[in-house]
N, C-alpha and C positions, 0 to 999 in steps of 0.2 A: 288210411294208413300210408306212410311213406313207402315208396318202392324204388329200387335202384335199376336204372337202365344201363349203368356202367359202374363197376367197382375198381378200386386200386389194388395194390399189392397186399398180400396176406400179412397180417400183423406179426406173425412169427418170423417171417423172412426179414422184416424191417428190424426186429429186435436182434437178430443175428448180426446184421450190419452194424447196429449200434454197439454191440459188444466188441466187435473188431476195432471200431474206431476208438472206443474207450481204452482198450489195451494199448493201442498204438500211441495215443496221446500221453498216457501215463508214462510210457518209456521215454518219450521225447522230453517231457518236463523233468523227469529224473536226470536225464543227460544234461540239460541246461543247468539244473541246480548244481550238478557235480562239476561240470567243466566250463561253465560260463561262456565267454566269447568264442572259445574253440568249438564248442558244441553248436552255437548259433551259426558260425561260419560254415561248418560242415553241413548243417541242415539247409542253409540257404543255397549252398552249391548243389546239394542233392535234389531239393524240391523245386528250386527256381533257376538253377544254373547261374547263380549270381554270387560273385565273390569280389570283395574289396576289403581294404584294410580297416576302413571306418564306414559304417552304414549310415551315419549321420550325413545329411546333405549339407554342403557348404553354401554360403550366401551366393557365390557365383553360380553354382548348379541351380539354385532356386531362380536366380535372375534369368539364366539361360532357358529354363523351362517356361517362365513367363514370356520370354521373347519368342517362343515357338507358337504362341497362340495369337490369333487375330484379335483386333480391337473388338469385334463382335463377340468372340468367345469370352473375352474378359468382361465385357458388358453383361452378357447373359449370366455368367457366374455371379457377378456382383448383384444382379437383379434377384436371383434365387436366394442368395445369402441375405439380402435385405428383407425378403419375405420371412425367412426363418427367424432372423433377429427380431423383427417386429412382433411376431406372435410370441416368441420366447420372452420378450420384454413385458408383454401383457400378462403372461403367466407369472413372471417374477413379481410383478406389481400386486398380483392377487395373494401372494404369500406374505403375511404380515407377522412381525414380531408381536408378542402378547405380553402384557403385564397387568395383573389384576389383583386387587385386595379381596381375597375370598372370604376372609373373616376379619374382624377388627384386629389390626396388627399383624396379619399374615398376608404376605405378598408372594404370589407365584407368577412365573413367567416362562416364556420360551423364546429362543433366538434361532434364526436360520443361518447357520454358518457354512460357507462353502467348503467342500473337500479341497485339500491343499495341493494335490497333484493328480492328474488324470492322464491315462494313456488311451488314445483314441485309435482304434483299428479301422482302416479304410480298405475294404476289399478291392481287389483289382487284378486278380489273376486272369480271369476270362474277359472281363470288361473293366475299363477304368472307371470305377464307380465314384466319381468325384462328389456326387451328392452326399455321400456318407460323411465327407469332411464338413460340409455345412451343418449337418444334423448334430454332430457331436461337438465339434470345436466351438461353433458359435453359441450353442446352448450352454456349454461349460463357461464360456466367456461372460455371457449374460448373468450366469449364476455367481460369478466372481471368483472362479478357480484361478489361483495365481500362477500355476505351472501346468501347461498343457503340452503333452508330447503326442506326436502322431507317428503311425507306421503304416506303410502301404507297400505291397510287393512290387517288384519290377514288372513292367509290361513290355513284352517283346524285347527283353534283354536290357532295359534301361529304365530309369525313373519315368513314370507316366507324366508328361508335361501338364495335362489337365488336372490330375490329382494333386500334383505338387502346387500348382497355381491355386487350387481351391484351398488346400491346407494353409498356404501362406496368407492368402487374402482373408481367410477366416480368422487368422491370428494365432496359429500354432507357434509355440516358443521353440520347439525342436522337431525336426522332421527326419524320420528314418526311412530309407528305402529297404524295407524288410517285410517279408510276408509270412503268413501262416502261423502255425503253433510257435515257431521260433520267435516271431515278433511279439505275440502276446505273452509268451513265456519270459522273454527277456525283459519286457516292460514291467511285468509283475514281480519277477524274482530278482531282477537286477543282475548285471554281469560286471566284469572289470571296467567296462567303458560305458555301460548303460545304467543310469541311476533308476532305481525302482520307483513306481508310482503307488498311489494309495487306492486307485480305482481304475478298472478297465471298462471301456464302453465301445460300442460299435458292432455291426453285424459281421458275419463271415460264413465260411462254409461249415460243414458238419464238424470238421476237425477243430476249427477255431472255436465254435460254440462249445464243444466238449472241453477244450482247454480252459475256457472261461469257467465252466462248471467245476472243473477240478481245482482251479485256482481260487475259487470263492472261499472266503475266510482269510486266505493270505492277503487278498485285496478285495475291495468291494467290486461289484459288477452292476451294470445297468439292469440286465435281465438275461434269461436264457433264450437267445435268439438263434433258431435253427434255420433250415431252408425256408425260403419265401413261400407263403401260403396265400391263396386267394379264393374267396367264396363269392360267387355271383348269385344274387337273389333277384329273380326276374319273373315277370308275368307277361301276358300277351300284349302289353302296351309297347314292348320292344321286340326286336327281331333277332333271329339266330346269328346274323353277321356281327351285330354289336356284342352279343354275349360271347361268341367265339373269339372275337378280337380281344376282349378283356380277359378271357381265360388264358389265351396263348401269350398275351403280352406279359404275363407274370410267369407262365410256365417256362419261358426262355431263360429265366434266372439260372436254372440248373436241372439236372435230370431227376432230382428228388423233390422238386417243388410241387406240392399238391395244388390242383386247380379243380374246383368243384362248382357245378351248377345246381342250384336249388330253385325249383319252380313249381307252380301249381298248374302248368300247362304242358301236357305230354307232347302236343304239337310243337311248342317252342323247344322242348328238350330235344326232340328228334331233328328239328331244323338246325339247332345249335351243333349237334354232333356231326351233321352233314357239313356245316360250315367249317368246323374244326378241320375236317379232312381236306376240304378245299383249300383252306389257308395254309395248311401244312405243306401243300405242294408248291407254294410260292414264297413262304416266309423265309428270309435269309437265315434266321436262327432255328430253322425247323428241326435240325438234327437233335438239338437239345430239347426243344419244346415237345417234339414227338415222343421222346423217351419219357419225359415227365408226364405227358398226357396218358401214355400207355400204362405206366406203372402207378401213377398217383392221381390220375384224373377220375372224377366221379360225376355222375348225373343222377340226381335224386328228384323224384316227382312226388309232391305232397298234395293232400286233399284241399288245403286252403291256407290262408295267411297265418292262422293260429298255429298250425302244425309246422309251417315254415319257420316261425320264430323258435319253436321248440327245437327243431333240427339245427337251426343256426347256432343256438346257444350250446347244443351238444357238441357241435363241431368246433366252436370257439376259435374261429379263424383269425389269422393275423390281419388280413385285409378283407373287408366285406363291401362289395359293390352292390348297392340296392337300386334296381331299376324296375319299379312297380308303380301302380296307379297312385299309391299313397306312401312314399318313402318314409314319411314321419311316423307311420304306424310302427315301423321297425325301430326307429330312433327312440320312440317312447317305451318300447317293450323289450328290446334286446338287452342283455346284460353281459354277454361274453364275446368280446371282440377287441382287436387291437385298434383299428380305426374304421369308421364308417365313411363311405362315399355315397352321398345321397342324390339320386336322380341321374339320368343319362348324360347330363351336361358335364359332370365331373367324372373322374376315374382314378384308379390307383396310381397310374403314372404321374398324374398331377401331384399327388401326395409324395410320391417317391422323389420327385425332382425339384419342384419349384413353388408349390402353392403356399408353403409355410409351416404346415404341421410336420411333426417329426416322423421319419420313416423307419426308425429303429423300434420295432414293435414285437410283442410277445407271440411266440409260435408254440406248436405242440401242446395246445390247450392251456398254456400259461395265462391266456386271457381270462381264465376263470378267476384269477387272483391278483393280476397286476395289469397296469396299463403300460404304455410304451415309454421311451426315453423322453424326458422333458426337464425343464429347469430344476424342478424339485428333486430329481434323482441326484443332482450334484450338491444338494444342500442337506446338512445334518440339522434336524430340528431338535435342539437340546434344551433342557429345562433348568431352571434355577429357582431358589426360594429364599425369602428373607422373613425372619420373625422380628418385628420391630418393638414389641413391648413385653415387659415381664408377664403381664396378665395373659398374653397370647401364648407365650412359651409354656406357662404353667397349665393352661387349659388344654393345649394340644398334648403336652407331656403326660397328663393324667390318663387321657384316653389311649395314647400310644402305649403307655406302660401296661395297661390292662390287656390290650390286644396282643402285645408281645408275650405276656405270660400265658395267654390263652393258647398260643402256639408253642410254648415251652422255651422261648428265647430269653433267658435271664439276662444275658449281656446286652441285648437290644433294650430290654426293659430298663436296665440301669442307665443307659444313655438318656432315656426319657426322665427317669427318677431324679438324676442329678440336676436336671433343669427345674424340675418341680421344687426340689429342696432349695436351690439357689435363687430362683426367680419367683417362686410362689410361697415361700416361707413354710412349706409343709415338711415335717420331719418323717420322711418315709424311710423305713429300714432298707438296707442294701438288697437289691434284686428281688423285691417283692412288689406286687402290683399296688398301684395307688388305689385308694378307696374312692 
């Protein structure tokens, strides 16, 4: 039976934090809805110390940001974006339109139509997370979205050059230097100067995630993405330093980022915990990672691989790093995860930054029912039908009429009956089931 060498914060305390965030976000969105640009400006000044007449970046500002980067920086951004685009194009090619004659004279089909406008949030308050621009903008472009808007907060008092470059090179149509709830709220609700979008995508902090949740139905969203989560599944084929590095490499995202080790080796578990403490003494981002590890870090020891699979599916982590004797054992058996990273040669950072799979992934157990951001999230699969012959209209109409009356829907039945009368030559009384 699994046992814990380390547990995270109490669930009740986390729920209290969630309630405070929920109330704060609700008030902010109501303010944006009521006051538009004035509210957005006040919020930007309050939370980011950032004030300007128009938060949309000009062409000159974009060129200036590009000019601040070295040729190698630009080359690296383009390399990462090429990997994301390549994989997204393969995903898009796998999504086919369908048209089939299911019965003589009855043709059914579906089409994959892109969402018409998307707002991509690129987080950048603590770190300039330019990779999020690749993941959202390029994927939307490959899907065929005609209007793509991006928003990212200022970094150290001005637009972050690397984020701006990534947004521009990815193909964003409009770029705003605007952060937090005020950014996603403005893109979703619209203001006097910001045209609303049909869909919001991209990761963010707990407030941004809650704003997306509250805005859902006003606009579409990719998924409910909260603080970064990582689960390392490991056995004695790897060492504590490797496990600790992969745990802390994600814990540095923020103080509420869960980092969990799942192993069948108590020796590895204890070595990893010791390595975590050693690395926290030298890691430049230790202040954040230490809080995340203290409050949200866990170490779980299982009896064997079968129990490790059960625990991993219960946790349903965003990122799952598998470093075991047979990583494919977990690929074949696990069902609840955002993305798997199989074997010690790969890691979550590869997926976050450059390898080509999307890094916007489900958190807080949402992996039980959804995957991450991909081309398909930007496409609406819509259906259509044709009835080509009188015989088909009458045949379908007779069965439809009887089923409608079985449910008590006389008006529905008459829609079928009139076709039976006109195309099948049957004299069916008004709103009665066909025999």
